[in-house]
All heavy atoms as an XYZ file, in Angstrom:
625
protein
N       0.837     -1.201      0.000
C       0.000      0.000      0.000
C       0.872      1.252      0.000
O       1.946      1.261      0.582
C      -0.923      0.010      1.209
O      -0.173      0.196      2.383
N       0.372      2.294     -0.669
C       1.146      3.533     -0.777
C       0.717      4.531      0.284
O      -0.274      4.324      0.978
C       0.945      4.164     -2.169
O      -0.431      4.504     -2.302
C       1.369      3.224     -3.263
N       1.439      5.618      0.358
C       1.122      6.655      1.331
C       0.215      7.737      0.765
O       0.060      8.784      1.359
C       2.420      7.308      1.837
C       3.107      6.451      2.880
O       2.480      5.567      3.449
N       4.372      6.704      3.117
N      -0.401      7.488     -0.374
C      -1.255      8.495     -1.007
C      -2.358      8.963     -0.060
O      -2.714     10.121     -0.060
C      -1.876      7.950     -2.285
C      -0.964      8.083     -3.470
C      -1.673      7.713     -4.757
C      -0.745      7.885     -5.934
N      -1.323      7.395     -7.166
N      -2.893      8.043      0.722
C      -3.998      8.389      1.611
C      -3.590      9.391      2.679
O      -4.423     10.090      3.214
C      -4.562      7.121      2.281
C      -5.150      6.124      1.318
C      -6.455      6.590      0.685
O      -6.728      7.772      0.593
N      -7.265      5.660      0.231
N      -2.303      9.459      3.011
C      -1.868     10.332      4.091
C      -1.578     11.758      3.612
O      -1.274     12.627      4.405
C      -0.641      9.751      4.783
O       0.423      9.712      3.872
N      -1.688     11.998      2.307
C      -1.476     13.344      1.795
C      -2.712     14.176      2.120
O      -3.829     13.797      1.808
C      -1.222     13.334      0.279
C       0.083     12.606     -0.029
C      -1.195     14.752     -0.268
C       0.293     12.304     -1.493
N      -2.481     15.320      2.768
C      -3.595     16.179      3.150
C      -4.198     16.829      1.907
O      -3.505     17.563      1.210
C      -3.078     17.250      4.114
C      -4.191     18.090      4.682
O      -5.295     18.128      4.163
N      -3.901     18.769      5.762
N      -5.488     16.587      1.649
C      -6.110     17.183      0.465
C      -6.085     18.713      0.506
O      -6.091     19.359     -0.537
C      -7.536     16.641      0.490
C      -7.740     16.077      1.838
C      -6.399     15.731      2.388
N      -6.047     19.289      1.699
C      -5.986     20.743      1.810
C      -4.756     21.328      1.132
O      -4.789     22.453      0.647
C      -5.969     21.164      3.283
C      -7.290     21.204      4.032
C      -7.046     21.525      5.491
C      -8.239     22.213      3.421
N      -3.680     20.557      1.115
C      -2.431     21.048      0.521
C      -2.556     21.328     -0.971
O      -1.773     22.081     -1.536
C      -1.291     20.048      0.757
C      -0.917     19.931      2.224
O      -1.267     20.844      2.999
O      -0.285     18.937      2.594
N      -3.543     20.700     -1.607
C      -3.736     20.894     -3.043
C      -4.489     22.185     -3.354
O      -4.534     22.615     -4.499
C      -4.535     19.719     -3.626
C      -3.852     18.379     -3.516
C      -4.768     17.307     -4.087
C      -4.154     15.928     -3.955
N      -5.082     14.892     -4.454
N      -5.102     22.771     -2.344
C      -5.987     23.913     -2.559
C      -5.329     25.240     -2.203
O      -4.516     25.307     -1.279
C      -7.260     23.758     -1.717
C      -8.076     22.478     -1.914
C      -9.289     22.491     -1.007
C      -8.486     22.286     -3.363
N      -5.742     26.281     -2.924
C      -5.296     27.629     -2.575
C      -6.028     28.077     -1.302
O      -7.007     27.450     -0.882
C      -5.613     28.600     -3.717
O      -7.023     28.779     -3.819
N      -5.560     29.187     -0.738
C      -6.203     29.722      0.474
C      -7.686     30.003      0.216
O      -8.551     29.661      1.019
C      -5.478     30.996      0.903
C      -5.951     31.569      2.214
C      -5.046     32.733      2.635
C      -5.465     33.265      4.001
N      -6.721     34.044      3.917
N      -7.984     30.607     -0.916
C      -9.374     30.929     -1.261
C     -10.196     29.656     -1.458
O     -11.341     29.567     -1.017
C      -9.411     31.793     -2.532
C     -10.798     32.186     -2.957
C     -11.518     32.991     -1.892
N     -11.481     34.395     -2.190
C     -11.843     35.348     -1.325
N     -12.247     35.022     -0.124
N     -11.784     36.618     -1.655
N      -9.607     28.653     -2.103
C     -10.314     27.386     -2.302
C     -10.603     26.704     -0.966
O     -11.652     26.089     -0.798
C      -9.501     26.467     -3.214
C      -9.476     26.937     -4.663
C      -8.404     26.273     -5.508
O      -7.539     25.544     -4.971
O      -8.406     26.506     -6.725
N      -9.680     26.837     -0.026
C      -9.925     26.282      1.317
C     -11.086     26.985      1.990
O     -11.933     26.348      2.602
C      -8.688     26.427      2.206
C      -7.538     25.564      1.790
C      -6.407     25.733      2.767
N      -5.146     25.303      2.177
C      -4.053     25.090      2.861
N      -4.033     25.272      4.158
N      -2.957     24.686      2.264
N     -11.128     28.312      1.881
C     -12.226     29.092      2.469
C     -13.560     28.648      1.888
O     -14.530     28.447      2.616
C     -12.053     30.583      2.166
C     -10.965     31.282      2.943
C     -10.826     32.733      2.515
O     -10.702     32.998      1.301
O     -10.832     33.598      3.403
N     -13.593     28.502      0.574
C     -14.829     28.110     -0.101
C     -15.213     26.681      0.267
O     -16.384     26.390      0.525
C     -14.707     28.317     -1.626
C     -14.682     29.829     -1.902
C     -15.841     27.622     -2.378
C     -14.371     30.210     -3.324
N     -14.230     25.796      0.355
C     -14.499     24.415      0.777
C     -15.143     24.391      2.157
O     -16.116     23.671      2.388
C     -13.205     23.595      0.827
O     -12.659     23.464     -0.455
N     -14.594     25.188      3.048
C     -15.113     25.231      4.414
C     -16.560     25.704      4.428
O     -17.411     25.119      5.101
C     -14.233     26.160      5.254
C     -14.543     26.105      6.727
C     -13.511     26.822      7.579
O     -12.423     27.171      7.064
O     -13.797     27.027      8.766
N     -16.861     26.742      3.664
C     -18.231     27.260      3.601
C     -19.182     26.251      2.961
O     -20.329     26.097      3.408
C     -18.269     28.597      2.861
C     -17.555     29.755      3.580
C     -17.451     30.977      2.665
C     -18.244     30.109      4.880
N     -18.712     25.556      1.934
C     -19.534     24.514      1.303
C     -19.857     23.405      2.302
O     -20.992     22.924      2.388
C     -18.811     23.915      0.091
C     -18.702     24.787     -1.152
C     -17.701     24.199     -2.132
C     -20.062     24.968     -1.812
N     -18.845     23.011      3.074
C     -19.020     21.954      4.064
C     -20.014     22.387      5.146
O     -20.799     21.583      5.657
C     -17.653     21.556      4.669
C     -16.837     20.798      3.616
C     -17.813     20.715      5.929
C     -15.366     20.673      3.945
N     -19.988     23.675      5.463
C     -20.906     24.208      6.470
C     -22.322     24.381      5.928
O     -23.231     24.732      6.667
C     -20.384     25.545      7.011
C     -19.096     25.459      7.822
C     -18.562     26.850      8.128
C     -19.317     24.674      9.108
N     -22.495     24.143      4.631
C     -23.833     24.155      4.056
C     -24.202     25.405      3.285
O     -25.351     25.552      2.863
N     -23.261     26.323      3.109
C     -23.566     27.531      2.339
C     -23.668     27.213      0.848
O     -22.923     26.379      0.339
C     -22.468     28.586      2.528
C     -22.538     29.256      3.893
O     -23.519     29.019      4.615
O     -21.609     30.015      4.221
N     -24.575     27.887      0.187
C     -24.701     27.772     -1.261
C     -23.825     28.815     -1.946
O     -23.193     29.643     -1.289
N     -23.819     28.792     -3.261
C     -22.969     29.703     -4.034
C     -23.269     31.176     -3.737
O     -22.348     31.992     -3.628
C     -23.139     29.440     -5.529
C     -22.508     28.141     -5.957
O     -22.153     27.300     -5.151
N     -22.376     27.950     -7.255
N     -24.543     31.513     -3.599
C     -24.927     32.906     -3.362
C     -24.425     33.374     -1.997
O     -23.850     34.463     -1.872
C     -26.453     33.100     -3.499
C     -26.888     32.844     -4.948
C     -26.874     34.493     -3.049
C     -28.385     32.734     -5.144
N     -24.619     32.546     -0.972
C     -24.135     32.896      0.373
C     -22.618     33.068      0.381
O     -22.096     33.982      1.008
C     -24.512     31.825      1.401
C     -25.978     31.740      1.746
C     -26.757     30.768      0.876
O     -26.239     30.307     -0.159
O     -27.906     30.462      1.247
N     -21.931     32.170     -0.316
C     -20.461     32.239     -0.363
C     -20.024     33.516     -1.082
O     -19.138     34.229     -0.593
C     -19.874     30.986     -1.050
C     -20.122     29.756     -0.177
C     -18.378     31.165     -1.316
C     -19.796     28.438     -0.831
N     -20.663     33.830     -2.193
C     -20.334     35.051     -2.933
C     -20.513     36.278     -2.047
O     -19.657     37.165     -2.017
C     -21.200     35.159     -4.188
N     -21.607     36.310     -1.297
C     -21.875     37.445     -0.411
C     -20.875     37.520      0.731
O     -20.345     38.593      1.035
C     -23.299     37.374      0.142
C     -24.346     37.631     -0.931
O     -24.060     38.258     -1.942
N     -25.556     37.141     -0.712
N     -20.606     36.390      1.372
C     -19.689     36.375      2.521
C     -18.273     36.779      2.132
O     -17.574     37.440      2.890
C     -19.648     34.989      3.170
C     -20.840     34.690      4.041
C     -20.728     33.324      4.706
C     -21.964     33.027      5.525
N     -21.943     31.684      6.122
N     -17.830     36.345      0.949
C     -16.459     36.609      0.529
C     -16.350     37.818     -0.398
O     -15.253     38.145     -0.856
C     -15.876     35.360     -0.160
C     -15.817     34.092      0.689
C     -15.218     32.945     -0.106
C     -15.025     34.310      1.976
N     -17.493     38.475     -0.648
C     -17.538     39.647     -1.538
C     -16.904     39.364     -2.900
O     -16.047     40.100     -3.379
C     -16.840     40.843     -0.878
O     -17.452     41.149      0.341
N     -17.324     38.242     -3.488
C     -16.859     37.885     -4.830
C     -18.062     37.590     -5.724
O     -19.186     37.424     -5.230
C     -15.884     36.668     -4.813
C     -16.548     35.437     -4.189
C     -14.602     37.025     -4.086
C     -15.683     34.178     -4.198
N     -17.836     37.556     -7.022
C     -18.903     37.280     -7.978
C     -19.362     35.823     -7.889
O     -18.570     34.932     -7.578
C     -18.414     37.551     -9.409
C     -18.061     38.999     -9.676
C     -19.278     39.901     -9.649
O     -20.336     39.560    -10.173
N     -19.134     41.065     -9.021
N     -20.620     35.621     -8.210
C     -21.191     34.269     -8.229
C     -20.431     33.369     -9.204
O     -20.159     32.205     -8.906
C     -22.661     34.367     -8.621
C     -23.566     33.176     -8.349
C     -23.484     32.727     -6.900
C     -25.002     33.542     -8.691
N     -20.059     33.919    -10.356
C     -19.317     33.118    -11.340
C     -17.942     32.718    -10.793
O     -17.442     31.640    -11.119
C     -19.132     33.899    -12.658
O     -18.577     35.179    -12.370
C     -20.444     34.063    -13.389
N     -17.360     33.583     -9.957
C     -16.062     33.274     -9.349
C     -16.194     32.102     -8.390
O     -15.325     31.224     -8.344
C     -15.505     34.508     -8.609
O     -15.513     35.615     -9.504
C     -14.094     34.270     -8.114
N     -17.299     32.067     -7.641
C     -17.547     30.940     -6.733
C     -17.626     29.648     -7.537
O     -17.002     28.641     -7.175
C     -18.845     31.136     -5.911
C     -19.130     29.909     -5.044
C     -18.757     32.390     -5.052
N     -18.361     29.682     -8.633
C     -18.507     28.488     -9.492
C     -17.161     28.028    -10.028
O     -16.870     26.828    -10.053
C     -19.442     28.780    -10.669
O     -20.735     29.040    -10.198
N     -16.329     28.978    -10.440
C     -14.995     28.650    -10.957
C     -14.154     27.981     -9.870
O     -13.521     26.950    -10.114
C     -14.283     29.926    -11.455
O     -15.079     30.504    -12.492
C     -12.902     29.609    -11.997
N     -14.167     28.569     -8.680
C     -13.414     27.988     -7.561
C     -13.922     26.590     -7.234
O     -13.136     25.677     -6.976
C     -13.516     28.874     -6.320
C     -12.612     30.065     -6.349
N     -11.253     29.984     -6.542
C     -12.878     31.383     -6.199
C     -10.722     31.192     -6.509
N     -11.695     32.062     -6.312
N     -15.244     26.434     -7.229
C     -15.835     25.130     -6.923
C     -15.371     24.071     -7.920
O     -14.988     22.964     -7.537
C     -17.366     25.228     -6.967
C     -18.021     24.967     -5.642
C     -19.490     25.316     -5.675
C     -20.369     24.164     -6.011
N     -21.802     24.465     -5.846
N     -15.384     24.440     -9.203
C     -14.937     23.504    -10.233
C     -13.474     23.123    -10.028
O     -13.104     21.954    -10.192
C     -15.126     24.108    -11.630
C     -16.588     24.207    -12.009
O     -17.426     23.480    -11.488
N     -16.899     25.111    -12.905
N     -12.650     24.103     -9.671
C     -11.232     23.833     -9.423
C     -11.051     22.923     -8.219
O     -10.211     22.019     -8.242
C     -10.467     25.137     -9.202
C     -10.237     25.930    -10.465
C      -9.393     27.159    -10.160
C      -9.151     27.985    -11.405
N      -8.408     29.220    -11.087
N     -11.818     23.164     -7.171
C     -11.751     22.328     -5.958
C     -12.100     20.883     -6.309
O     -11.375     19.949     -5.962
C     -12.711     22.860     -4.869
C     -12.212     24.205     -4.330
C     -12.870     21.853     -3.734
C     -13.275     24.998     -3.574
N     -13.217     20.708     -7.008
C     -13.659     19.356     -7.371
C     -12.630     18.666     -8.257
O     -12.358     17.476     -8.087
C     -15.022     19.398     -8.070
C     -16.188     19.750     -7.168
C     -16.000     20.059     -5.826
C     -17.477     19.762     -7.658
C     -17.075     20.377     -4.996
C     -18.555     20.076     -6.838
C     -18.353     20.379     -5.513
N     -12.052     19.427     -9.199
C     -11.050     18.858    -10.092
C      -9.790     18.462     -9.325
O      -9.292     17.346     -9.460
C     -10.708     19.860    -11.201
C      -9.637     19.364    -12.132
C      -9.931     18.416    -13.111
C      -8.336     19.822    -12.022
C      -8.949     17.950    -13.967
C      -7.338     19.357    -12.875
C      -7.648     18.420    -13.846
N      -9.286     19.378     -8.503
C      -8.045     19.112     -7.763
C      -8.185     17.931     -6.811
O      -7.235     17.183     -6.592
C      -7.629     20.349     -6.952
C      -7.040     21.462     -7.789
C      -6.612     22.612     -6.882
C      -5.979     23.738     -7.665
N      -5.541     24.825     -6.763
N      -9.365     17.790     -6.221
C      -9.579     16.717     -5.237
C     -10.163     15.458     -5.879
O     -10.411     14.479     -5.189
C     -10.492     17.211     -4.112
C      -9.962     18.421     -3.332
C     -10.953     18.827     -2.259
C      -8.599     18.140     -2.728
N     -10.413     15.536     -7.179
C     -10.970     14.408     -7.915
C     -12.294     13.930     -7.316
O     -12.492     12.753     -7.040
C      -9.950     13.255     -7.970
C     -10.339     12.198     -8.982
O     -11.042     12.491     -9.954
N      -9.919     10.968     -8.751
N     -13.177     14.893     -7.084
C     -14.506     14.582     -6.560
C     -15.553     15.190     -7.472
O     -15.244     16.048     -8.306
C     -14.689     15.096     -5.110
C     -14.409     16.606     -5.034
C     -13.794     14.317     -4.144
C     -14.667     17.213     -3.667
N     -16.802     14.758     -7.290
C     -17.870     15.190     -8.184
C     -18.903     16.096     -7.527
O     -19.655     16.770     -8.217
C     -18.571     13.959     -8.769
C     -17.689     13.136     -9.671
C     -18.455     11.931    -10.202
C     -17.568     11.013    -11.016
N     -16.548     10.334    -10.180
N     -18.968     16.073     -6.213
C     -20.018     16.852     -5.552
C     -19.668     17.179     -4.098
O     -18.636     16.740     -3.584
C     -21.355     16.097     -5.620
C     -21.225     14.691     -5.059
O     -20.697     14.488     -3.965
N     -21.686     13.715     -5.815
N     -20.554     17.934     -3.467
C     -20.303     18.399     -2.098
C     -20.349     17.242     -1.102
O     -19.620     17.260     -0.113
C     -21.300     19.518     -1.744
C     -20.977     20.740     -2.612
C     -21.202     19.908     -0.272
C     -22.021     21.814     -2.614
N     -21.165     16.248     -1.367
C     -21.212     15.078     -0.480
C     -19.830     14.432     -0.388
O     -19.352     14.096      0.700
C     -22.270     14.047     -0.961
C     -22.217     12.786     -0.122
C     -23.652     14.660     -0.913
N     -19.167     14.297     -1.534
C     -17.811     13.727     -1.542
C     -16.824     14.661     -0.846
O     -15.910     14.203     -0.162
C     -17.351     13.462     -2.979
C     -18.082     12.303     -3.641
C     -17.578     12.014     -5.051
O     -16.425     12.356     -5.371
O     -18.350     11.440     -5.841
N     -17.019     15.968     -1.008
C     -16.167     16.949     -0.339
C     -16.275     16.793      1.180
O     -15.281     16.746      1.889
C     -16.574     18.367     -0.756
C     -15.743     19.509     -0.176
C     -14.351     19.537     -0.793
C     -16.436     20.839     -0.388
N     -17.515     16.690      1.650
C     -17.754     16.544      3.090
C     -17.114     15.269      3.610
O     -16.429     15.285      4.636
C     -19.275     16.570      3.390
C     -19.829     17.967      3.123
C     -19.550     16.135      4.837
C     -21.336     18.049      3.066
N     -17.300     14.167      2.909
C     -16.746     12.897      3.396
C     -15.222     12.926      3.388
O     -14.581     12.393      4.286
C     -17.299     11.704      2.622
O     -16.584     11.507      1.443
N     -14.639     13.620      2.402
C     -13.187     13.751      2.329
C     -12.649     14.527      3.530
O     -11.676     14.133      4.157
C     -12.809     14.460      1.030
C     -11.330     14.588      0.709
C     -10.704     13.214      0.503
C     -11.137     15.428     -0.539
N     -13.310     15.631      3.858
C     -12.811     16.489      4.924
C     -13.275     16.066      6.310
O     -12.831     16.616      7.306
C     -13.150     17.941      4.639
C     -12.227     18.528      3.616
C     -12.576     18.557      2.279
C     -10.985     19.006      3.978
C     -11.714     19.072      1.327
C     -10.107     19.519      3.035
C     -10.475     19.552      1.711
N     -14.167     15.084      6.391
C     -14.559     14.560      7.696
C     -13.588     13.509      8.205
O     -13.688     13.055      9.329
C     -15.977     13.991      7.671
C     -16.989     15.068      7.958
O     -16.667     16.082      8.567
N     -18.207     14.858      7.530
N     -12.654     13.116      7.339
C     -11.645     12.137      7.753
C     -10.617     12.823      8.648
O     -10.206     13.943      8.372
C     -10.928     11.548      6.530
C     -11.801     10.676      5.680
C     -11.029     10.199      4.464
C     -11.942      9.369      3.557
N     -11.301      9.056      2.288
N     -10.219     12.141      9.702
C      -9.087     12.663     10.469
C      -7.839     12.375      9.659
O      -7.784     11.387      8.959
C      -9.005     11.970     11.829
C     -10.044     12.541     12.785
O     -10.212     13.776     12.786
O     -10.681     11.767     13.510
N      -6.798     13.168      9.731
C      -6.661     14.350     10.591
C      -7.061     15.660      9.927
O      -6.875     16.709     10.518
C      -5.169     14.351     10.907
C      -4.547     13.809      9.665
C      -5.549     12.839      9.063
N      -7.636     15.612      8.734
C      -7.914     16.867      8.018
C      -8.936     17.723      8.745
O      -8.898     18.932      8.669
C      -8.398     16.614      6.594
C      -7.838     15.423      5.897
C      -8.540     14.535      5.144
C      -6.477     14.960      5.847
N      -7.704     13.572      4.658
C      -6.440     13.789      5.078
C      -5.300     15.423      6.413
C      -5.270     13.087      4.827
C      -4.120     14.706      6.172
C      -4.120     13.573      5.400
N      -9.878     17.067      9.415
C     -10.978     17.764     10.056
C     -10.481     18.892     10.962
O     -10.977     19.995     10.930
C     -11.791     16.765     10.875
C     -13.158     17.289     11.269
C     -13.852     16.437     12.287
C     -14.096     15.010     11.877
N     -14.958     14.285     12.801
N      -9.467     18.577     11.742
C      -8.950     19.559     12.704
C      -8.397     20.796     12.021
O      -8.401     21.882     12.572
C      -7.830     18.917     13.558
C      -8.323     17.774     14.399
C      -7.142     17.083     15.088
C      -7.541     15.780     15.744
N      -7.913     14.745     14.758
N      -7.924     20.660     10.789
C      -7.269     21.775     10.114
C      -8.265     22.762      9.511
O      -7.894     23.857      9.138
C      -6.332     21.248      9.034
C      -5.196     20.460      9.643
C      -4.171     20.080      8.595
O      -3.881     20.849      7.705
N      -3.633     18.886      8.719
N      -9.513     22.380      9.425
C     -10.516     23.302      8.888
C     -10.957     24.291      9.946
O     -11.307     25.417      9.643
C     -11.733     22.535      8.373
C     -11.640     22.016      6.959
C     -12.906     21.268      6.607
C     -11.419     23.130      5.956
N     -10.980     23.881     11.194
C     -11.530     24.737     12.255
C     -10.524     25.776     12.727
O      -9.356     25.612     12.633
C     -11.982     23.873     13.433
C     -13.038     22.874     12.982
O     -13.843     23.180     12.109
N     -13.033     21.699     13.559
């Protein structure tokens, strides 16, 4: 078995992508995220697509399950 599983997925994301991931995990939609971060709705969508691509996931459910794994969970808070 390889050590791929021990690589922190957060390391693949930019600071802004981490912020957006955290808000998505907390249940915010694109509009709420755009308002909270004072960015355009299209920018949120672009970041979301990049997050999903970088983490090789398809949806927020997969994002949540990825970040609910220890030890990553502690790094979001």
